[in-house]
C-alpha positions, 0 to 999 in steps of 0.5 A: 427288488427284494431279491436283488438287494441282499445279494448286493449288499452281500457282495459289497460286505463280502469285497470290503472284508476281503479289501480290508483284510488285504490291506492290513497284510499289505501294510505289515508285510511292507514295513517287514520288507524293509528288514534285509533278511526279509527282503527276498520274501517280498520279491518272492511274494511279488513274483508269486502275485506276478505269476498267478496274474500271467497264468490268469491272463493265459488262461483268458487268452487260451479261451479265444482258442490260442495256446501261449507258452505258459511254462516259458512266460511264467519263468520269464516273469519270476526270474525278470522280478528277482533280477529286478530285485538283485539289481536294486541290492546292489552294487554287486562284487561279482559280475557287477555290469551283468546284474545292471542289465540282468532285467533287459536280459531276462526280457530279451530271452524271453522274446528270443525263447518265444520265437524257438518254442513255436518255430518247434510247435508250430502252432499259429506262432504269430499270435501265439508268441504275440500273446506269450510275450505281452503277458510278460509285458503286461503284467510282469513288467508293471509289477517288478516296478513294485520291487524297483520302488520298494528299493529306489532309495538308497540304504544310508542307514538313515532311519527318517529314509528308512521307509521311503520305499514302503510309503510310496508303495503304500501311496500307489495302492492306496491311491489306486484302489481309493479310485477303484473304491470311490469309483464303485459306491459313486457309480452304484448309488449315482451313476447314470451315464455309461462311460465305456458301455461295450468294455465294462457296462457297470462303468459310468461318467459320474463313478469315473469322476467319484474315482478321480476325486477320491484318489486326489483326496487320498493323495493329498492325505497321504502327503499330509502325512508325510509332510506334517505328521512324519515331519517332511520325511519324504520329498513331495508337495502338496501341489504334486500330490493333486497332479500325481493323485490325478494321474494315478486315478486316470492310469487306474482307471484305464488299467481297469478297462484294459483288462475289462477289454481283454476279458469281453473279448474272450467272454470271461467274466473274471479271471478266477473265482476268489471270493469278493474279487474275482482273480489276482489280475482283477486285483492288480489290473488298475495297479499294472498302469498306474505303477508306472506312473509313480515310478516315472515320478520318482525318477524325475523328481 
């Protein structure tokens, strides 16, 4: 026991420092990304994160003896993210109908490209086409939603509306990651009953409940900031914040379990070896499932 605790404390400190610095950087970057000349940098950052996460996914897949079309997947994902960005910055004077459908066109071309590539290469086409395109859909599409949310609200020169996109990105990250952190601490100190031992041996029911409570509380707190301190600059009620926080928390946990399922199948512990976090895919796994929920909420309300 004497050798085990220092290592746990060191890992916890490392995790806290990395997440804390990351959160500060993201918050600063998001507010800068609302400035029109810097918007391309935001899209580029999202595309870069998506590309690295996809590369890590393909490395996991290769552990299973499969050979996805790495370059095709990476190029398609980057183009998809930038296509979404161009669509959100419309209306376009040149060929406006194309830019409205550009993301879907990129996905269709990527799907067709998988068939062409593996027709030529001929290595297990069914499995390799499936894993190549799954990576684009599993990682590229959800991370593309970060661009959709950021520029979801039209820029009409109203300063009160100016940072709505940033607020919802911060909301998405904070509510999802607070569930991760809350689940980690509650599970570590109070966890007894295993949640999904075959997928993630360290996950517990107690940790899962703690994560959902943390997500809901953070959702309520951010609603309070927007309504009371921010003067109601977001259209978001306390009742909505409760159920959205719960749903985002649930989907975040499912996203974490989904990546654990893939890594366990490939007998891989982490998607990479970044100190304190593992890999980029390990950092965004929960967000891949929670991002669509926030986007659908914005579309439906």
